[in-house]
C-alpha positions as CSV (number, residue, x, y, z in Angstrom):
1,X,-27.5,-11.8,7.7
2,X,-24.6,-9.7,9.6
3,X,-22.3,-12.4,8.7
4,X,-23.0,-12.1,4.8
5,X,-22.3,-8.4,5.1
6,X,-19.3,-8.6,7.0
7,X,-17.0,-9.7,4.0
8,X,-18.3,-6.6,1.7
9,X,-18.1,-4.2,4.5
10,X,-14.6,-5.5,5.2
11,X,-13.7,-5.1,1.2
12,X,-15.4,-1.5,0.9
13,X,-13.2,-0.6,4.2
14,X,-10.0,-1.8,2.9
15,X,-10.7,-0.7,-0.8
16,X,-8.7,2.5,-0.4
17,X,-5.8,0.8,0.8
18,X,-5.6,-1.4,-1.7
19,X,-5.7,1.5,-4.1
20,X,-2.9,3.4,-2.4
21,X,-0.7,0.4,-2.5
22,X,-1.5,0.2,-6.2
23,X,-0.7,3.8,-7.0
24,X,2.3,3.3,-5.2
25,X,3.4,0.4,-7.3
26,X,2.5,2.1,-10.4
27,X,4.8,5.3,-9.4
28,X,7.5,2.7,-8.5
29,X,7.3,1.0,-12.1
30,X,7.4,4.5,-13.7
31,X,10.6,5.6,-11.9
32,X,12.3,2.3,-12.7
33,X,10.9,2.5,-16.4
34,X,12.5,6.2,-16.1
35,X,16.0,4.4,-14.9
36,X,16.1,2.1,-18.0
37,X,15.6,5.0,-20.0
38,X,18.2,7.0,-18.7
39,X,20.8,4.4,-19.7
40,X,22.9,7.1,-22.2
41,X,23.1,9.7,-19.4
42,X,26.5,10.0,-17.2
43,X,27.3,8.5,-13.9
44,X,25.8,11.6,-12.3
45,X,22.3,11.0,-13.7
46,X,22.3,7.8,-12.9
47,X,23.6,8.5,-9.2
48,X,21.0,11.2,-8.7
49,X,18.1,9.1,-10.1
50,X,19.4,6.1,-8.0
51,X,19.0,8.1,-4.7
52,X,16.0,9.5,-5.9
53,X,14.7,5.9,-6.1
54,X,16.0,4.6,-2.8
55,X,14.2,7.8,-1.1
56,X,11.0,6.7,-2.9
57,X,11.6,3.2,-1.7
58,X,12.1,4.4,1.8
59,X,8.8,6.3,1.8
60,X,6.9,3.8,0.1
61,X,7.9,1.1,2.3
62,X,7.4,3.3,5.5
63,X,3.8,3.7,4.0
64,X,3.0,0.4,3.2
65,X,4.0,-0.6,7.0
66,X,1.3,2.1,8.3
67,X,-1.1,0.9,6.0
68,X,-0.8,-3.0,7.0
69,X,-0.8,-1.8,10.7
70,X,-4.1,-0.3,10.2
71,X,-5.6,-2.8,7.8
72,X,-4.8,-5.4,10.8
73,X,-6.3,-2.9,13.4
74,X,-9.4,-2.7,11.4
75,X,-9.6,-6.2,10.4
76,X,-9.1,-7.2,14.5
77,X,-12.2,-4.5,14.9
78,X,-14.5,-5.9,12.5
79,X,-13.9,-9.7,14.1
80,X,-14.5,-8.2,17.3
81,X,-17.3,-6.3,16.7
82,X,-18.9,-9.7,15.0
83,X,-18.3,-11.5,18.3
84,X,-20.2,-8.9,20.1
85,X,-22.8,-9.3,17.8
86,X,-22.9,-13.0,17.8
87,X,-23.3,-12.8,22.0
88,X,-26.2,-10.6,21.7
């Protein structure tokens, strides 16, 4: 019975991480759309927007790495707990 519940528990545990990743993708899409809409602006505006996008991208890459690290360790902890339960 514990095996049937584990995927559900794991899905619920990872749900906030997937939601944050989805929100980050949405923010990036909006920023890219803003860049596309700024085509008629001068080069200064483009340079500033590109810098902002690059900075946002760095933040998202760092956040993504942290989330992947956490997911990796959460999955490992769940597997260890499953192994301990099976041995009992």
